[in-house]
N, C-alpha and C positions, 0 to 999 in steps of 0.2 A: 300728653296723648294726641295721637294722631287727629283726632279731632277735637272740635270745642268741647268741654263739658258741658249738656245743657245746665242751666242757670239753676243753684241751689239758694231756695225754694224754686221748686219748678214752677214755670209760670205756662200751666197749659190750659187751654179755654176751655173744652169741654166738660160736661160733668163727667162723663165716662171716663178719658184722662185723668181728673179729680180724684175720681176714686180708684183710678191704677195707683196714682201716686202714695194714696193714704192705705194702699194696701202693702205694698212695700214698706212705707217706715212703719208698717205695723211689726212686719216682721222684724226690721232691724231695730225695733224700740227696747231696751233704752238708747242706743247706738242714735248718731246721726244717720243720712244715707249717704251712702257709700260711694266712692268712683266709680265703682260697676255700673252701679244704679243710676248716676248719671249720665252716663253712655249708655246705658242700653234706653234710656227713658229721649232718647233719640226714636225710640220704634214703639211707641207707648204699649199695642198688643202682642210685642215681644218682649219686654219686660215684663208685664202680667204672666205672661205662660211660662217665663224664665222664675220669676219668684213664687209660682205656684209648685212648680217640680223641683227647685231646689229647696223649698221650704219642708216639702214630705220628705228627701234625701237628708236633710241636714238633722229633721227635727222628728220624725215619725215612723222611723226605723225601730228594728230590736236591736242595732248594733252598738255596743257599749263605744263609747266616746273615743275612748284609745284607740280601737279596731279602728274606727271612723275616721280618724284624724290620720293614723299612721298611712291610711291608702290613699289620703287625699295629698297628703305629703309628700309620697313617692310619688304622685303624677307630678306635682309641682318640679321635682329634682328632676324627672325624665324629659318633662318638656320645657325647661327654664324656665318654668313662671315664678319665677322671685317673687311678685307682688301677693299669689297665692299662698307662697312657703310664709310670707311675712304674716299672715294671717291667721293661720293652721300651726303652723310650729307651736307658736305659745300655747293654742289648745290644746296638743300633744302631750305637752309638759306638766299643764294645768290637768290632766288626766291621769298623769299618774307616768310619764315616758320619759326617763333619765335626758338630763342635756347630753351627757355622753353618747347615749344612745339615739338622740337626733344628730348627732355630728356623727354617726354614720350611716344613718339612712338619708343622708344628704348626699353620701359621695356618688360617684357618676355610674358606677357597677358595684350590683350586689355580689357579683360573682364572677370570678373571672371570665373572660369571654368561650373560651373551650371547655366551661359546663367544668370543670377536675375540679376546683375549691369547693363547691356547691356544700358540700359536708364542713369543711373549713368555717368557710362565712357561717352557716346556719349554726355552729358554735360559738362561733365569738357573737353573734346575734343575740343568742341564750348569755350568753357572759355578760349581757350588756342588760339584760331581764327582757328580752323579748322572744316568749317563748314559741310553743310550735303554733300557739294559734296568729299571734302577729306576723310569723316568719312565712306562713302559709299566703296572709293577705297581702304581704310586700311582695312575694317571689308573683300571685295572680297581678297586680296591680303594675308591676313590673313588665308582664309578656302582653296584658292586654295592650297597656300604651304604647309599647316599643312594636312591637308585633304584632297589634288584633289577634291573632288568633293564639290559642292558648294551650298549651301540648296538655297530653294526655294524664303526663306527671303532676304537672304544676295543676289541675285541674281536681285529679284526685284527693291532695294535698290538702284542697282546700277543703274538699266536701268532707274528709274525716273530721274536721273540725268545726264545720260548718253546716246546719241543718239547710231543709231547701231552700226557705225562705230568708237566712239570711244567707245562702250564697247568690240570692236575684239580689240581697238587699247590696252586697260586697258587688256586683257584678254592677247596679246601677250607681251606685257611690264614684266607683271609676269612672266611668263611662260619664258618668256629669260635669264632674271634675276636670277629665278631657278637655270635655265641652269649654268650660267656665277658661281651664289657662288656657287652648289656644284662640279665645275671643280676646283675651289680657292680653296677650302676648300680639296677636296680631295687630290692635289696633295700641297698645303698652301703655294699657290702662293703669294709672299708677305711678306710670315713667320708672318705669325698675328694667325695662330691657339693657341689657349689655351690664347690668353688673353681677353681684351673687349673692347666694343665700345670707342674709342678713341673719344675725344674732336671733337664737330661740327667745331671747328675754324680749326682742325687739315690743315695742307695742302693735295691738289688734288696728 
């Protein structure tokens, strides 16, 4: 990383900061604090807010794990955040996405730049077990991440397969993990910059 990680276990002096570490550790349990946590803990109040927001996105939405992890993994691909991919691709596989499908998800472009291959790409995704819902979420994640603005057609496809709450939750998930990936890549948390996607069986 471009900065030294904070010590593990963290050596924070104030009770308030110690309480922040406890909250982060409780969310991570039974895993230890992660490199991302040890980077964020240079600024404990930021780490605390981050932990609360990401905790809600990860554990308190109505999205199934398959859709959530596909969205996160696609953000990781678009931003070259391979540390993010390394952690979330195994979770997508655990949620039922095949390794072959994950190989397809990690390609640079889901659809040719001219957009003419949209239907072919959708059928290819379907052949790998990614249905209409997964395809809509992947395309939405792509456009949010690469363009910020989402086309009416892409939004309509998501709206067709998601209720209002789910649309908000997909949008929040993609937005949150764009934040995560940009932090990871800017500081090279986990020392994955300049590499490529690890195998989907890589450890958490």
